[in-house]
Each structure stands twice: as C-alpha cells, then as structure tokens.
ROBA-78064 format. One record per residue (C-alpha): residue in three letters; z negated, y negated, x. Coordinates in Angstrom, 3 decimals, m for minus. Each point is the difference from the previous one (the first is absolute). Layout:
! ROBA-78064
+-----+----------+----------+----------+
| res |       pz |       py |       px |
+-----+----------+----------+----------+
| ALA |        Z |        Y |        X |
...
+-----+----------+----------+----------+
//
This chain:
! ROBA-78064
+-----+----------+----------+----------+
| res |       pz |       py |       px |
+-----+----------+----------+----------+
| MET |    0.009 |   m0.013 |    0.012 |
| ASP |   m0.433 |   m2.281 |    2.996 |
| ASN |    3.780 |   m0.271 |    0.350 |
| PHE |    0.202 |   m0.998 |   m3.662 |
| GLY |   m2.538 |   m2.766 |    0.551 |
| LYS |    1.875 |   m1.214 |    3.092 |
| TRP |    3.247 |   m0.225 |   m1.995 |
| VAL |   m1.744 |   m1.851 |   m2.879 |
| LEU |   m1.194 |   m2.554 |    2.578 |
| VAL |    3.434 |   m0.258 |    1.689 |
| LEU |    1.905 |   m0.429 |   m3.231 |
| ALA |   m2.538 |   m2.454 |   m1.496 |
| GLY |   m0.043 |   m1.913 |    3.283 |
| LEU |    3.808 |   m0.241 |    0.124 |
| GLY |    0.075 |   m1.087 |   m3.660 |
| PHE |   m2.516 |   m2.817 |    0.576 |
| LEU |    1.865 |   m1.067 |    3.157 |
| GLY |    3.346 |   m0.074 |   m1.758 |
| PHE |   m1.276 |   m1.905 |   m3.040 |
| GLY |   m2.015 |   m2.365 |    2.235 |
| ALA |    3.044 |   m0.732 |    2.160 |
| ALA |    2.174 |   m0.615 |   m3.059 |
| ILE |   m2.571 |   m2.365 |   m1.524 |
| THR |   m0.453 |   m1.826 |    3.257 |
| ALA |    3.756 |   m0.454 |    0.401 |
| ALA |    0.908 |   m0.901 |   m3.565 |
| PRO |   m2.896 |   m0.156 |   m2.431 |
| ALA |    1.850 |   m1.818 |   m2.818 |
| GLU |    2.859 |    2.461 |    0.065 |
| VAL |   m2.201 |    3.088 |    0.142 |
| LEU |   m2.296 |   m1.189 |   m2.851 |
| ALA |    2.625 |   m1.763 |   m2.148 |
| GLY |    0.265 |    3.159 |   m2.154 |
| VAL |   m3.536 |   m0.557 |   m1.301 |
| GLY |    0.517 |   m3.724 |   m0.440 |
| ILE |   m1.842 |   m1.173 |    3.107 |
| THR |    1.485 |   m3.114 |    1.540 |
| GLY |   m1.748 |   m2.670 |    1.880 |
| SER |   m0.315 |   m3.281 |    1.757 |
| ALA |    0.198 |   m0.097 |    3.766 |
| ALA |   m3.820 |    0.305 |    0.160 |
| GLY |    0.114 |    2.881 |   m2.471 |
| LEU |    2.532 |    1.849 |    2.152 |
| VAL |   m2.245 |   m0.444 |    3.049 |
| GLU |   m2.858 |    1.577 |   m1.967 |
| LEU |    2.224 |    2.899 |   m1.198 |
| ARG |    1.138 |    0.599 |    3.574 |
| ALA |   m3.555 |   m0.129 |    1.326 |
| PHE |   m1.834 |    2.021 |   m2.622 |
| TYR |    2.652 |    2.437 |   m1.282 |
| GLY |    1.967 |    0.195 |    3.223 |
| GLY |   m2.731 |   m0.274 |    2.612 |
| LEU |   m2.509 |    2.178 |   m1.812 |
| GLU |    2.512 |    2.777 |   m0.552 |
| LEU |    1.244 |   m0.193 |    3.596 |
| GLY |   m3.554 |    0.312 |    1.305 |
| LEU |   m0.883 |    2.797 |   m2.371 |
| GLY |    3.193 |    1.891 |    0.809 |
| THR |   m0.701 |   m0.268 |    3.725 |
| PHE |   m3.587 |    1.170 |   m0.552 |
| LEU |    1.178 |    3.057 |   m2.011 |
| LEU |    2.480 |    0.957 |    2.701 |
| ALA |   m2.770 |   m0.276 |    2.587 |
| CYS |   m2.158 |    2.261 |   m2.135 |
| ALA |    2.796 |    2.561 |   m0.192 |
| ALA |    0.227 |    0.030 |    3.783 |
| ARG |   m3.740 |    0.487 |    0.546 |
| PRO |   m1.529 |    3.101 |   m1.626 |
| ALA |   m3.491 |   m1.549 |   m0.012 |
| TRP |    1.346 |   m2.928 |   m2.069 |
| ARG |    1.856 |    2.048 |   m2.593 |
| GLU |   m2.841 |    0.292 |   m2.461 |
| PRO |   m0.763 |   m3.759 |   m0.045 |
| GLY |    3.739 |   m0.625 |   m0.253 |
| LEU |    0.323 |    2.348 |   m2.985 |
| TRP |   m2.948 |   m1.705 |   m1.705 |
| SER |    1.832 |   m3.316 |    0.585 |
| VAL |    3.203 |    1.354 |   m1.569 |
| ALA |   m1.928 |    1.344 |   m3.015 |
| LEU |   m2.123 |   m3.107 |   m0.579 |
| VAL |    2.658 |   m2.644 |    0.692 |
| ASN |    2.638 |    1.600 |   m2.104 |
| GLY |   m2.465 |    0.999 |   m2.707 |
| GLY |   m1.362 |   m3.554 |   m0.096 |
| ILE |    3.503 |   m1.483 |   m0.215 |
| ALA |    0.978 |    2.426 |   m2.802 |
| ALA |   m3.243 |   m0.676 |   m1.953 |
| ALA |    0.509 |   m3.804 |    0.234 |
| ARG |    3.688 |    0.374 |   m0.933 |
| LEU |   m0.869 |    2.125 |   m3.025 |
| LEU |   m2.602 |   m2.548 |   m1.048 |
| GLY |    2.544 |   m2.817 |    0.397 |
| ILE |    2.509 |    1.916 |   m2.068 |
| ALA |   m2.626 |    0.660 |   m2.717 |
| LEU |   m1.044 |   m3.664 |   m0.057 |
| SER |    3.502 |   m1.458 |   m0.027 |
| GLY |    1.953 |    2.654 |   m1.855 |
| GLU |    2.666 |   m0.470 |    2.697 |
| PHE |    1.687 |    3.061 |    1.491 |
| THR |    3.035 |    0.014 |    2.320 |
| GLY |    1.958 |    2.555 |    1.944 |
| PHE |   m1.578 |   m1.429 |    3.152 |
| PHE |   m3.450 |    0.805 |   m1.414 |
| ALA |    1.087 |    3.586 |   m0.848 |
| GLY |    1.234 |    0.613 |    3.552 |
| ALA |   m3.042 |   m1.621 |    1.517 |
| LEU |   m2.313 |    2.140 |   m2.116 |
| VAL |    1.792 |    3.160 |    0.992 |
| TRP |   m0.474 |   m0.951 |    3.665 |
| GLU |   m3.643 |   m1.121 |   m0.445 |
| LEU |   m1.192 |    2.886 |   m2.117 |
| GLY |    2.036 |    2.523 |    2.003 |
| PHE |   m1.538 |   m1.084 |    3.321 |
| THR |   m3.465 |   m0.183 |   m1.536 |
| ALA |    0.341 |    3.647 |   m1.161 |
| ALA |    1.597 |    1.129 |    3.283 |
| ALA |   m2.811 |   m1.534 |    2.122 |
| ILE |   m2.678 |    1.541 |   m2.273 |
| LEU |    1.721 |    3.401 |    0.300 |
| ALA |    0.126 |   m0.351 |    3.766 |
| LEU |   m3.663 |   m0.996 |    0.112 |
| ARG |   m0.999 |    2.956 |   m2.154 |
| GLY |    1.810 |    2.365 |    2.361 |
| ARG |   m1.685 |   m1.299 |    3.155 |
| PRO |   m2.614 |    2.229 |    1.600 |
| ARG |   m3.538 |   m1.293 |   m0.457 |
| PRO |   m2.547 |   m0.016 |    2.831 |
| ASP |   m3.123 |    2.066 |   m0.661 |
+-----+----------+----------+----------+
//
C-alpha cells in the first residue's frame, strides 16, 4: 500500500502544481468559467493565494512522496486539504444554489483525492 500512497502524493502534488502554475500565469482566464474576474489588485491576490498556495502545497506533496518518513503527514495533508475544499465548496453550492461544470469537476478531484488519501492511510502499517 506504500506505493499507492506515494502515487496519491505524486498525482496530487502534480495537480496542485499545474493548477497553481496556471492560476499564477493567467488567473482571469483560468477562473473566467466560474465568473471570477478582477481588478489589477484582485489578480495579484488570486495569483498569490490561489497560485502561490497551490505551488507551495504541490511542492510539499512531491517532497513527501520522495521521503518515506514524510508520506503519512503528506497523505493527511491531501485528505484534509481536499476534504476541506470540498466541504466548503458543497456549503457554497448549498447556500447559493449555483452549480457549474467547473464545480462538478473540482468535486470529483477533491472527493476523489480525499478518498484515495484515506484509503492509503488505512493501508499503512501502524507501529506497535
């Protein structure tokens, strides 16, 4: 199961890096599908928070995949970050009544990685 956990970390890390790079490069274009546009200051914030946070998280998850001792904390990060995003997204959908194809795809990603990380954590050997 350790290989499975390593691949969960690699794939989640690459996903966060890819989305973070896209948001950093062109936030208005990437987020236009959900109606997010912004002023120059707003685009700086999108680049910093969406882009920078995702770039840092993606790098951390890849580092966790490369270091066996870091894999469990990395998997907890995948589960909690994606689970938290999915929970907040579902709350936002419930409060607004708004649902888009972007949200559907994002929820598949978020809930899928939450489940995969939990599965990998459950399969890890426990110290006595």
